[in-house]
N, C-alpha and C positions, 0 to 999 in steps of 0.2 A: 203598125197595123199587122196583126197576126191573123192567119187563117189556114184552114186545112185544104182549101180548093185554090187551083191556080188563079193568079191574078190576071187582069186584062192583058191581051196580047200587046207586045211592044212596050209594056210598062216595066220600068226596073223591079226586079223582083229577086228573092233569096229563098233558098231552102233552109228549114229550121232544123237544127238538132239540138234536143234537150239533153243536157249533160247529167250523168249520175255519178259524181265524183266521191271517192272514199274520203274520210275525214282529213287525211293528210294532204290529199290533192286539193279539197276544198279550202283548206287553210292557205296552200300555196297560191290558189287563184285569187283569193281575198287579198292577200299580201301584194300580189302583182297588181291589182287594181289601185291599191293604196300607193304603191310605188309609182304607178303611172300618173296618178293625181299630183304626187310630189314632183314628177318631171315636168308637168305643166306649170307648176308654180315656179319652178326654176327658169323655165323659158320665158315667162312673164317678167321675172326679175332681171334676166340677162338682156331681153328686148328693151326693157325701160332704161337700164343702166348704160347700155352701149348704143342705144337709139339705132337698132338694126331692123325695126319693123318686122316684116315677114320674110325677110331674105334668109332663105334656108341655109345657104352657104355660110353666111356670118353667124347665124344661130348655131350651126354645127361647130364652127371654130371656137366660139365662146362658151357653149353649154354642153358639148358632148361629154367631155372628161368629168366635169362636175356632177353630171347626171348619173354616169356610170359608177362614180365613186359613192354618191349618196343614195342610190336606189338599187343597185344590183340587178337592173333590168337587163334582159338579153340585149346584145348589141343591135340586132336587127330590129328589135322593137323600139329602141331608141332612134334608130334612123327613120323608121316609119312615122314615129311620134313627132319628129321635127316637122314633117309635111302635113300632119294631122292637127296641128295646133288650132287652126281656125274652125275646122269641122268639129273638133271635139267641143269647143265652146258652144257651137250651135246645136249640137246633138241633144235629142230629147230623152235618150237613155244613156246610161253609162256603158261604154263599149271600148274595146281595144282593137286596133288594126292587126290582122293576121296575114301572113303569106306562107308559101310553102316551106319556109325555113322554121316558122314558129309552130306550125301545126301540120300534122300528117295523118291521113285516115289510114289506120292500120288493119282494118277489117270491116265486116258488115256492121259492127257495132262497137267499135273501139276507135278513139282518136288519141294521138299523142300531142300534147301541148307543152310548149316551153314556157317556164314561169321563172320567178326570181329565186326559187328554191330548187330549181333543175326541171327535167322533163317528166312528165306523169302521163301514164295511159288512163284514159277516163272512158268509161261506157257512156253510150248515148242511145236515144230513141229518136226516130223520125217524127217530127211535130207538125209537119205542113209547110205553109209558105208564109213569107213576110215581105213587107215592102222593101224594095232594094234601094241602093244608094249611088247607082251610076258605076259601080265597080272600080272605084279609085284603088282599092285593094281587093284581092280575092275574096277575104272573109272578115267577119267581125266576131269577137268574143263578147256576149251580151251579158250584163248583170241584170237579172230579172228580180221581180219581188221575192220569189221563192227559190231561186238557184241561178243556174248559168245555162246559156244557150250559145251555139256557134251557128252563125248565119253565112251561107255561101251565096255570093252573088252569081246568078245564072242569066242566060239569055232566054227570052221566051221560047224559042224553038227547042230548047233542051229541057224544058220543065217536066215533060212527061217521063223523062229518063233520069231517075235519081242517081244511077250509076255514074253519069257524066259529071255530076258535081263532086262525087267521091274521087273520080279520076283527076280533078283539077289539082288536088294536093296529094300527089302520090308518094310512095315510100322512096327514099333514096336509093339509087342504084348501088350495085355491088361496088365496093371500094377497097382500098388498100387495107383498112382496119379490119374488114370482114375476112379478107384473104389471110391476114395475120392470125386471126382467130382459128381459121382452118388449119394453118401451119402448126400452131401450138397443140391443137387437138389432135392432129394426124401424126405429127412427128415427135414433139416433145414428150408424149405420153404413150400412145399406143404403139408406135415403132420401137421405142426403147423397151417397153414391157416385152414385146415379142423378141427384141434383141437378147434380153436377159435370158430367155429360155432357149434361143435357137442360135442366132448369128453372133452372139458375143460382142466383143469390143468394135468389130469392124462396122457393124450396123450403127452401133451408138455413135462412133465417130462420124459416120455419114450424116446421121440425124442432126448432130451438133454443127456440122458444116452448113447444112441447110439453114439452121436457125441463125448462124453467123451471117450468111448471105442476106437473110431478111433483116438482120439488124443494120447491115450496111446500107441496104436499101431504104430503111427508115430514116436513118441518119441523112441520107442524100436528099430524100423527100423533104425532110424538116429544113435542112439547109436551104433548099430551093424556095420553100414557102416563106422563110425568113427573108431571103433576098427579095422575093416578090412583095412582101410586107414593106420593106424599106422603100422600094420603088413606088409603090401605091401611095404611101404616106408622104413621100417627097412631092409627088404630083398634086396631092390634095393640098398641101401647104402652099404650093404655087398658086393654085386656084384661090384659096382663101386670101393670100396676100393680094392677088390681082383684083379680087372682088372688093376688098377694103379700099384700095386705091381708086377703083372705078366708082364706087359709091360717093366718094368725095368729089370726083370729077363731074358726076352727073349732077350732083346737088349745085356745084358751082356753075355749070352750063344753065341750069334752070334759073338761078338767080340772076344770070346775066342775060336772060332772054334768048339764049342760043338753043332754040328747040331742036334744030337739026342735029346739033352735037348731042343733045340729051338723048334724042331717039337713037343715035348710033351707039351711045353707051348703054342704053337699056337693051338694045339688040344683043350687044356683046354680053351684057349681064345674063340675059336669058340663055344664050349658048353655054356659058360658064356653069349656069345652074344645071343644065341638061347633063353636062360632062360630070358635075359633081354627084348627081344622083346615080349614074352609072358607076362611077368610081367608088361610091359608098357601098353599092351592092357587091362590087368586086372585092372590097376590103372585108366586108363581113363574111363573104364566102372563103377568102383566104384565111381569115381567123379561125373558121371552123376547120379548115384543112390543117391548120398548125395544130389545133387541139387534138385532131385525129392522129397526126404524126407523133405528137408527144405520148398520146395513149398507146399507140402501136409500139413505139420504142420501149416504154416501160414494160409492156407485156412481153416483148421478145426478150428483154434482158432478164426478166423473171424466168422465163421458159429456159433461157441459156443456163442460168444459175442452177435450176432444177436439173437440167440435163447433165451438166458438169458433175453434180453431186452424185447422180445415178452412175455415171461412168467411174467415178472414184470408188463408190461402193462396190461396183462390179469388179474393178481391178483388184480391190482387197479380197473379195470373195474368191477370185480365181487364183490369187497368189496364195491364199490359205489352203485352197484345195490342192494346189501343186506342192505345197510344202508337206502336207499330210500324206500325199501319194509318195513323195521321195522318202519319207521316214516310215513308211507303213512296213510292219513286220512281215507282210507277205512277200517282200523283196529279199528277205534274208531267211535261208533254209533252216538253221537250228533254232533261231528264235521263232520261226514260224511254227514249228513243232511244239515247242514249249508254250507258245500262245495258244495254240489249238488245244493243248492239254489243260491249261488254266481255264479256257472257256468251257470245255467239257466238264471240269470240275465244278464250275460255277452252276453249270446247267443241272448237273446231278444234285448239287446241293439245293437248288430251287425245287427240284422234283421230290426229293426225299425229306427235305427239312433238315438234313445233317449238315453242319457247317462244312465248308471246304477245308482241305488239309492246312495244317499250321506251317508256316514257312520253316525251312531247315535252321537248326541252331546247335552249337557245340554243347551246350548244356543239356540238350536232349540225349545225346550220346552218353554223357557222364551219368545222367540219371538212370539210363537203361543198364549201364555196367553195375551201378550200385545195387539196382534191383536184382540183377542177375547173380551178383556175389551172395546177396541175402538169401535168394532161393537155394543156392548151392549148400550154404551152411545149414539151412533148415532141413534139406534132404539128408545131409550127413548126420545131423543130430537124430533124425527119425531112425536111420539105419543103426546107429549105435545103441539106441534104446531097445531094439529088437534082439540084439545079440547078447 
């Protein structure tokens, strides 16, 4: 049910945002819906093959890796999809569940959405209200007849304030990756450029030390995230194993008519499912942290390589300048005068168009003597002819 006016008070409702994706983003959204359909097919196959019914923990244990390999869906969408299986079959429209990891409002008219082809920023227009779904997830990506919409579940009291819905999916806070970006921009480039003109190698060395500290911090953060990944995955494996054993025991108690034991087993099963849901979210968040750490480390290493190259170029430049200064004619008196004379001769030649003097040669002296002897003989002959 779509409308521009608010729905009745206390009724589940949603704010509608009609998307206006570019061609690449549209193709990515279409591919994501196709991948999600494929995910549901895999879940049906797994549930039938392993007889796990709607047990989310066992579905995750048997289907998570095949889904990730076959569909390339974001990990968070796979986790939400495991719980969305029953609602997806009953839904009257094609839709995907969204949370604050999969979609973020970036401004008054732009939303960032995660797809199988990466994250895209998509423009949107406010389109009114729609019937809600009880807010099992914060939002839905809807495939309409003519495009796409995002619906945000809201409470009746917040309907008049559109900004509240936009705040439910906020931009991520400042993190290590953004800080590394500022470090690269502020140190690896700007500071070194200034150092080349003013503070020379000292400031360059300081800039490189700052980048090296960031590299060490990025490596430590990555190691910590990897350790957390191991711990979380180990706990998830334990829960999956216990759930598998528990399912068989519950079935046995039911067959033997031991309802009290079956109830105790089901209660434990529900507790484990709650733990598993929290654990899955923690694993998804840790995976994002690992990706950020890897990206940060690559960026820092690239900046460090660039800074080292700049320092090497600066060292060569200073060495060349020092060598030129040490061998400059200005430091040698006689040579300096000769050099000044040569520069003056070249300046006169440029001004007058007359070539500068020819370098000294002994042949010139011989030629001059020959010419002088001939001139003497000619004069002697003229004198003799007059007498």
